[in-house]
N, C-alpha and C positions, 0 to 999 in steps of 0.2 A: 871196664875195658882197659887193657894195657895200651901203651903207646903204639906198639906195633899194629895191634888190631885197629886202633883209631886211624892210623895212617892208611891202612889197606881199605878201611871202610870209606874214608874220605875220597880215595882214588876211585872206588866203585861209584860213589855218588857223582863225581865229576864226569866220569866216562859214560854214565848212563842217565844223563839229564836229571839227576837228582832223585832217582828211584832205585830201589833194590828189592829183591824178592825175599820173602821170609826164609826160603831155602838157602839163599846166599848168606843171610845173616846167621843162620844156624851153622853154615859151613865155616864161618869165622869165629864160631864159639859164642855167639851172642844169643842169650836165652830169651824166651818169651817175656820173662819178668823185666829184663832190660828194655825190651821193645815197649812194654806197657809204661815203663817209667818215662821214656822219652816222649811217648804220645801224651802222657799226662802233663808233661812240661810244655807241650805245644811245639816241641822241636821236630817231631815226626808226625806224620798223618797216615792212617791206614786207608789204602785204596783197595777195598775188597779184602778178602781173607788172605791173599797171598802176596800183596805188594805194599811196600812202605815208601812214602815220599818225604823228602827233606823239605820242611816248610819254608826254609830260607831261600829255596830255589823257586823261581817263577814257574807256574804251571803252564806248559806249552803243549802243542799237538805232538811235537817230537817226544816229549815225556810220556804222553798218553800212549802213543803208538809203540814206542820201545817197551813200555811197561807191559802192554798186551803181548808183545813178542816174548818177553821174558817169562811171563806166567804161563804162556801156552807151551813152553818147552824149548829145548835147544834147537829143534828143527823148524820152529815157526818162523815165517818170514812175512813181511808186509805185502799185501796184494790188493787187487782191484782198485777202488778209488783212493785208498791209502797210498798204494805204490804210485798211482798217477800223480798224487799230490807231492810225493817225494821227488818225482822227476819233473816237478813244476809244470805239469800239464793240466792240473785241476786245482780247485779250491779245496781246503781241508774238509773232509766229510764229517757229518754229525757223529757217526759211529765209525771207528776204524775197523779195518779188516786184516786178517792174517790167514795164511793157509798152512796146514800141517798135514803130514802123511795120514793116510786112512787108518793106520794102526794106532794113532794117538786119539784117545777118547777124552770126554769131559767137556764141561762148559766153563767159560772164562768170563770174569766180570769186566764190563766196560767195552766190549767189542764183539765183532762177528768172526767166527772161525769157519773156514771152508776146508773141505777135505776132498780135493779133486781126484779123479781117477789117475791123472798123470801129474805127479809131483815134479816141479822144475828140477832139471838136471844141473843147472847152474844158478848160483845165488849172487846177486849184486849187493854192494854196500853203498848206500848214499846217505849222507848226513849221519853217519855212524849207525845206521839202522839196516838190517838185512831186508832185502826186498826182491821181488821179481824183476827181471830185466825189462827194458822198455818194450820189446816185442811181445813178451808174455803178458805184460801189463795191458797192452792194447787188446790182446785176445780176451783177457779176463773182463775188461770193462765193456768190450763189444758184446759179451754174453749177458750183461746185466743193465746196460744203460741205453738210452734212446739213440737212434741213428744220428740225430743232430749233435748230441753231446760227443759221440764217438768221432764225428767229423772234426769237432773242435780239438780233440786230443791228438788226432792224426796231424792236423794242421800244425799244432805246436811242436809235436815230435819231429816233423820234417823240418820246420823252420829252425829249430835249435840243433839240428843235425844229430839227434839221438838215434834216428833210424833213417833208412833210405827206402824208396819204393822197391828196390831190388831185394833188400833185406826182408821187407814185409812179405813180398811174394814168395820168397824162399821159405819163410816161416809158415805161410799158409799151405804150401805144398807139403811140408813136413807134418804139420799139425792136422791138416785136412785128412790125411790118411788114417789118423787115429780118431776122427770124429770129434775133435775138440770143440766145445761150445765157443761161439764168438767168431768162428772162421767165416761164416756166411755174411755176417754184418761187416766184418773188416774187409772182406772181398768187395762188398758193394761200394765201400768208400774209395776204392782204388779205380773204379771204372772211369769216372770223369777225369781223374788226375792222369791216368795213362793216355786218355784220348787227347788231352791238351798239353801235358807235360808240366804239371804243377808240382814238381818234387823239389825244386830249389827256391821256393817262394817264401815270403813272409806270410804270417797268418792273414793279414789283410789282403795281400795279393791273391792268396789262395781263395779267399771268400769272393773276391772280384771274379776270378776265373770260374768258380762254380756258378756264380750268377749268370755269367755269359753263356756257359755251357748249357745250363737249363733253359736258356732262351734260344738255343740253337745257333749261337754265335761261336765259331771256333777261331780263335786268334791264330796268327801265323806262328808266333813264338813268344817266349818270355825272356826277360833280362837280355834284351837285344841291344847291341851297339849300332847306333845310326849316325847320320851326318857323313859328309864326305871324308873327314879325317877319322871317323869312328871313335871320336873322343867322348861321345855321349851315350849313356845307357838308359833305355826306357824299360819300365816294368813289364808292360804288355804291348806288343805290336799287333794291332788288329788287322790292318792291311798296310801295304806300302804307303807311307805318307800320313798315317793316323795311328796314334798310340794312346794308351791310358797310363797315367801315373797315379799311384795311391799314396797318400800321406798319412803314415802312422804317427801319432803324437810323440811317441818315444824318440823318433829320429828327426822330426821336422818341426819341433815346437820352438826352438831357439831362434832369436832374431837373426843371428849369423847364418844359420841353416836355411831359414826362409829366404834370405837375400841371395844365398848361393843357388837355391832351387829356382828362384825367379830368373836369375841370370842364365842359368843352364837352359831353362825352357824357352827363353827368348832366342837363344842361339839355335835351339832345335827348330823353332818356327822359322827362323831366318834360313835354315838349311833345307827347308821343305817338308818338315814333319809337324803336323798339327798334334797338339797334346790335350787330351781331356783329363782334368785333375779332380780327384775325389778323395774324401776323407772317410773315416770310419763310419760316421753317421750316414753318409750317402750310401755306402755299400751295404751296410747292415740294415738300415731302417728305410731308406728311400731307393731301393733297387729299381723300382718301376721307372723312376725319373732317370736313373743312370742308363737303363736300357733304351729309353726314349731318346736320350742324347746320342747314344751310340748309333742307333738306327738313322737319326737325322744327319749326323756327321758323315756316316758312310754313304748315305744317299747324296749329300751335297758334294762329297769328294768325287763321286762318279760323274756328276754333272759339270763340275768346275775343273778347269785345268789345274794341275798340281803347281804349287808355289815353286818358283825357280830358286835354287840356292843363291844366297847372297855372298859375293866374294868378300873375304875379310880384308880390311885395310892393311 
């Protein structure tokens, strides 16, 4: 290889997570004999018949997924659980998935290839990998995964502002007319959210709302400012004078944050709002106890006079 070819090849490796296709190598004028030479030296590794990996680069999921896209052709894009992982909605799958137009044939090493009736009209790029947009991703995983897992993905997509309830509904209207798989499952996940208003919540808040909804408890609202001066926000307002706060570890684990939370909740109590506080384990694994607490607190609130606000000094 001359110096110009080496520079261009090095750039390809950098841009493509350390993988290139045999076709790309041929396009640079690199022969099969040169490929065999570098493989024999241990500098390159063959990943199936069409892909070459630079051994000095760490093997990653990004590398595997982009490699699958490259060998599947220029129109291939990451989809299903692979796209959900790229959007940080899911863990990396055991086998990555891409979609290609129905006119593209063949099998590809190292992953699953889907050929849907309706190929995406728009392609997103995330982490330098082409993939379906978040709305199409939710539809695709809705057609292949369990309702519980789809709920998790929708929770995370809403919490990270990748989508909104309005955008999901618009996509369902558009895709439903075409009979797209996944529409029914995705539509089912919206029922309780629309009933309660769980579109601006964290993942843990969303789980708490779902727990309440399934028990027949409909909170007044979420992310509500309370107290006389409206300086305090509660996660879920069950009824006037009773709220739920959920503590996700990512935002409440530091000593400073815990001190601030305790001070804020003391002021809420002083202003006349009782607060029930739960963590991830409570909501996810001990929901029956959470519901028992809520029923007891609501019953006690009806029997007892509401706390009078305490005037600040």
